[in-house]
C-alpha positions as CSV (number, residue, x, y, z in Angstrom):
1,M,8.7,-4.4,23.0
2,K,10.0,-0.9,22.3
3,K,7.8,1.4,20.2
4,T,9.3,3.1,17.1
5,V,10.2,6.8,17.5
6,R,7.2,7.8,15.4
7,A,4.8,5.8,17.5
8,R,6.0,7.6,20.6
9,I,5.7,11.1,19.1
10,R,2.4,12.9,19.8
11,R,0.9,14.9,17.0
12,A,0.5,18.6,17.6
13,Y,-3.1,19.7,17.2
14,V,-3.5,23.4,16.5
15,D,-7.0,24.9,16.0
16,E,-7.2,26.1,12.4
17,G,-3.5,25.1,12.1
18,L,-1.6,25.0,8.8
19,Y,0.2,21.7,8.3
20,F,2.9,20.5,5.9
21,I,2.1,16.9,5.2
22,T,4.1,14.1,3.6
23,V,2.3,10.9,2.6
24,V,4.1,8.0,1.1
25,T,2.7,4.9,-0.7
26,R,3.4,1.5,0.8
27,N,6.8,0.2,-0.3
28,R,7.0,3.4,-2.5
29,R,4.7,1.8,-5.0
30,R,4.1,4.1,-8.0
31,I,0.3,4.2,-7.6
32,F,0.1,7.8,-8.8
33,A,2.1,7.4,-12.0
34,A,-1.3,7.3,-13.7
35,D,-3.2,10.5,-14.1
36,E,-6.4,8.7,-13.4
37,E,-5.2,7.8,-9.9
38,I,-4.3,11.4,-9.2
39,E,-7.7,12.5,-10.3
40,R,-9.3,9.8,-8.1
41,L,-7.2,11.1,-5.1
42,R,-8.3,14.7,-5.9
43,E,-12.0,13.6,-6.1
44,T,-11.6,11.8,-2.8
45,M,-10.1,14.9,-1.2
46,R,-13.0,17.1,-2.5
47,Y,-15.4,14.6,-0.8
48,V,-13.5,14.6,2.4
49,K,-13.6,18.4,2.6
50,T,-17.4,18.0,3.0
51,L,-16.9,15.7,6.0
52,H,-13.9,17.4,7.6
53,P,-13.5,21.0,6.4
54,F,-10.0,22.0,5.4
55,T,-8.4,24.3,2.9
56,M,-5.7,23.1,0.5
57,R,-3.0,25.8,0.4
58,A,-0.5,23.9,-1.8
59,Y,0.1,20.4,-3.1
60,V,2.3,18.2,-5.3
61,F,1.3,14.6,-6.2
62,L,4.2,12.5,-7.3
63,H,4.2,8.9,-8.3
64,E,4.9,7.5,-4.8
65,H,4.4,10.4,-2.4
66,S,2.6,13.6,-1.9
67,H,3.3,16.9,-0.1
68,L,0.4,19.1,1.0
69,L,-0.1,22.3,2.9
70,I,-3.5,21.9,4.6
71,Q,-5.3,24.3,6.9
72,V,-7.8,22.5,9.0
73,G,-11.1,24.0,10.1
74,N,-12.1,24.4,13.7
75,T,-14.4,21.4,13.7
76,T,-11.8,18.8,12.9
77,N,-8.1,18.0,13.2
78,I,-5.4,16.9,10.8
79,S,-5.5,13.2,11.9
80,R,-9.2,13.0,11.1
81,V,-8.7,14.7,7.7
82,M,-5.7,12.4,6.7
83,H,-7.4,9.3,8.0
84,S,-10.5,10.1,6.0
85,I,-8.5,10.8,2.8
86,K,-6.6,7.6,3.1
87,R,-9.6,5.5,3.9
88,N,-11.9,6.9,1.3
89,Y,-9.2,6.8,-1.4
90,T,-8.6,3.1,-0.6
91,L,-12.3,2.4,-0.9
92,N,-12.5,4.3,-4.2
93,Y,-9.4,2.5,-5.6
94,K,-10.8,-0.9,-4.6
95,A,-14.2,-0.1,-6.3
96,A,-12.5,1.2,-9.5
97,W,-10.2,-1.8,-9.8
98,G,-12.6,-4.5,-8.5
99,V,-10.5,-5.4,-5.6
100,N,-12.1,-7.5,-2.8
101,G,-10.5,-7.9,0.5
102,R,-7.8,-6.0,2.2
103,V,-5.4,-3.7,0.4
104,S,-2.8,-1.4,1.9
105,L,-1.9,1.5,-0.4
106,R,-0.2,4.0,1.9
107,Q,2.3,3.8,4.7
108,R,0.5,3.6,8.1
109,N,1.4,7.1,9.3
110,F,2.1,10.5,7.7
111,W,4.6,13.1,8.4
112,D,3.3,16.4,9.7
113,H,4.8,19.8,10.6
114,V,2.9,22.8,11.9
115,I,3.8,25.9,10.0
116,R,5.0,28.4,12.5
117,N,5.6,31.7,10.6
118,E,5.8,33.3,7.2
119,R,9.3,32.1,6.5
120,D,8.4,28.6,7.4
121,Y,5.4,28.8,5.1
122,K,7.5,30.1,2.2
123,N,10.2,27.5,2.7
124,H,7.6,24.7,2.7
125,L,5.8,26.2,-0.3
126,D,9.0,26.3,-2.2
127,Y,9.9,22.7,-1.2
128,I,6.5,21.5,-2.5
129,H,6.8,23.3,-5.8
130,Y,10.4,22.3,-6.4
131,N,9.8,18.7,-5.6
132,P,9.0,17.5,-9.2
133,V,12.4,19.0,-10.3
134,K,14.2,17.5,-7.3
135,Y,12.9,14.0,-8.2
136,G,13.6,14.4,-12.0
137,R,10.0,14.4,-13.2
138,V,10.6,17.7,-15.0
139,S,13.4,20.3,-15.4
140,R,11.1,23.2,-14.6
141,P,8.3,23.4,-12.0
142,E,5.9,24.9,-14.4
143,D,6.0,21.8,-16.6
144,Y,4.6,19.5,-13.8
145,P,0.8,19.2,-14.1
146,H,0.0,17.9,-10.6
147,S,1.1,20.8,-8.4
148,S,-0.2,24.1,-7.2
149,Y,2.8,25.9,-8.7
150,K,1.0,27.4,-11.7
151,E,-1.7,28.9,-9.5
152,Y,0.9,30.5,-7.3
153,M,2.8,31.8,-10.3
154,R,-0.5,33.2,-11.7
155,R,-1.0,35.0,-8.4
156,G,2.5,36.6,-8.6
157,W,4.2,34.6,-5.9
158,Y,6.8,33.2,-8.3
159,E,8.6,34.9,-11.2
160,M,9.2,33.1,-14.5
161,G,12.4,31.1,-14.1
162,W,11.9,30.3,-10.4
163,G,12.9,26.7,-9.6
164,H,15.1,26.2,-12.7
165,T,17.9,26.0,-10.2
166,E,17.5,24.9,-6.6
167,P,16.1,27.7,-4.5
168,D,17.5,28.8,-1.2
169,G,15.8,27.7,2.0
170,L,15.0,24.1,1.1
171,A,17.6,22.8,3.5
172,D,15.5,24.4,6.3
173,V,12.5,22.0,5.5
174,D,12.3,18.9,7.7
175,T,10.9,16.2,5.4
176,S,11.4,13.2,7.7
177,E,9.1,10.4,6.6
178,P,6.9,8.1,8.7
C-alpha cells in the first residue's frame, strides 16, 4: 500500500529552531468556537512548556485551526512539543466534558515549516495576524481576541490600520495542511 505524501516526508529538526505550525481539528469541527476551549488550550500549552520548553512567538486560535510560531528549546523537538500539546489537551477536554473512551479532536499530523530568515519570519507573522480577517471572523486584526497581534502592535511592529486590507507577502507563505 502506498503511503500518503505527508507520511513519506521527514520532519526537519533544527536545534532551537523557529517553526510555523498549522494544526487543524478533525473534520474541521469548530471546537475552538467557545472561548472556554481556547482558554483550556492555552492552559494546556502553559503546562506543556514545563515538560518540553518552547517559546511562543506568535499565535492565532480560530474555530477549527490554529497557526503558531514556536521556538523549541535545545532539550526537545517540535514533534514532542506538538504531541504533548495534542495529547494533554485531549485529556483535559475529556475530563472537562466527562468523556470516557476514545475521542479524536485533531487531525493526526500537523503542518510545519522551519523559519529560514527575517523575511520568512515577517511573512509568517503577517499571515498569522491577518488570518482572522481572511476567514471573516473580524474586519480588522485588532478586533480578534485570540491572537498575538495586539502584543506585536504594542511593541511597534504594526501601525494602526495594518491588515485592514490584505498585506503583501502572504502569497509567499506555504500553508499546506496535513
